[in-house]
N, C-alpha and C positions, 0 to 999 in steps of 0.2 A: 607555652611559653614559657621561653628564659627569664628569670629576674629582671635583666637589661631592657629585653623587648616590655615587660610588663610597666616599668618604670619609666619608659620612651612615650608608651602609651598613655599613661595617667599624666605627664608632664603636657602632651599635645592635647591633651582633651582641658586641659586646665587653660592654657595658653590658648586656644582655642576661644573663647569665651573673650579675650581680648582686644579682638582683630576686630576691622571694619567687618559691617555686613552688607553685602551687594543682593539688593532686591528689588522687586517691581513698585511700584506705586502709581495709582492717578489720582485725581482730581477728586472728591469725594466718595471715596472707595468708600466700603463697609468690608469689615475683615470678612465676613461671610461669604462674599462677593470675590474679594481676593482669593482666600482657599479655594472655593469652584473653579474660578479662573486657571489658577495653579493648576489644579488637579488636573482639570481638561487639558488644557496645551501637555502636561507630564504624559499623560495617557492618548495624545494625540502623535506627541512627539515618539514614543515608542513605539504606536502602529504603524508609523510612516519610516521610522529606522531602527529596524529590527539588532538586536544583539549578535555580535561579530565577533566568535572568541576566535580569532586566527591562531593557530598551532604554532605558527612560525612565531607571532610578537611573543608568544610565552615561553618558547625555547629560548628567544634571544635574551629577553629579560631574565630569565633561569641563568644564560650562561654568563650575562653582565653581572649578574647583582648576587647569583647563590641561591638566590630566592625564586621556587617557580610559581607565577601568579598566572590567572588567567586575565587574559589583556582583551579589553572590548576597542575592537578595531574601529566601531562606529558613534563610541562615544562621545566625541566631539561635535558630530554629526545632527546626532541626537540633541545635543544643548544645545546647538544654533537653531533648529526648527522650535525647541521649544522658547527658545528668548524671542525670533518670530513671531511666536504664536501670540506671546505677552505685547508684543510693541503692538502685534495687529487688531489686538483687544484696547488696545489705548493705553497703555502701562508706558509709564520710563522707566530706565533703568538708573537705579540712585545708589549711594555709599552710604549707608549710617555707620556713625563711632559707636562700637560697644558702649552699653551702657555703664555708665561707673559703678551705681548701685543699682547690683541684678538685683535684687529683694526689690526695692520699691518698683523697680520696672514691672516683674511680673506681678506685684500686685495691684499698681496703679495703672499699667499700659494696655494698650487694645491688643488681645489676644485671643486665642480658640474659645475660652471662654466667655467673649465679649462678644461673640463673633458678628450682632445686627450695629452696634457700635461702629461711626465713623471713625475711620483715621485721619487723624488731621497730624500731615508732617510738616514741621516749621524746622530754622535755623538751630534750634536745639534740641530737635529730636533726636534717638538713640534706637537700639535694636538691641532688644536680648532674646533668649531662646526658651522655653518649655521645657520640662523633663524628656517632651518628645523629640524634641529639636525643631518644633515651629514657631517660626518669630513671633515676636513681639514688640510691637510698635510704641513706645512711651515719647513722651513731649518734657524730655530734661527740663528741668526749671535751670531758670538762669543763677550762672553762681554768682555769690554775693560779694 
């Protein structure tokens, strides 16, 4: 990887923590139930819509960008199946703002280390991620 590529990648990772997080929630959900349902829906969607690495799509991208990447022609269909599964389980899709204080969110929020805790979403809630990229829900205290 070139120095420029590494710089772009580092910048993208830094900015990713600042963007809103789209996720699924439902009333009275426990974090462990959220993770279990999410994993089940991801698995089901992967089984129903397999990966299709179309050589034509890969070549077209390589010709347009100069970079050869494996493209999955079924990725959007698999994503729609995942979303339909979560909706069928009673979840609704929401967008939570990124937590301004990520350290506080990771320390006080509801995430993988507090799996049996109920997640409460309010108007001041925000989202962060742990080191593995798993979502952490946090009730952002109102600003004074």
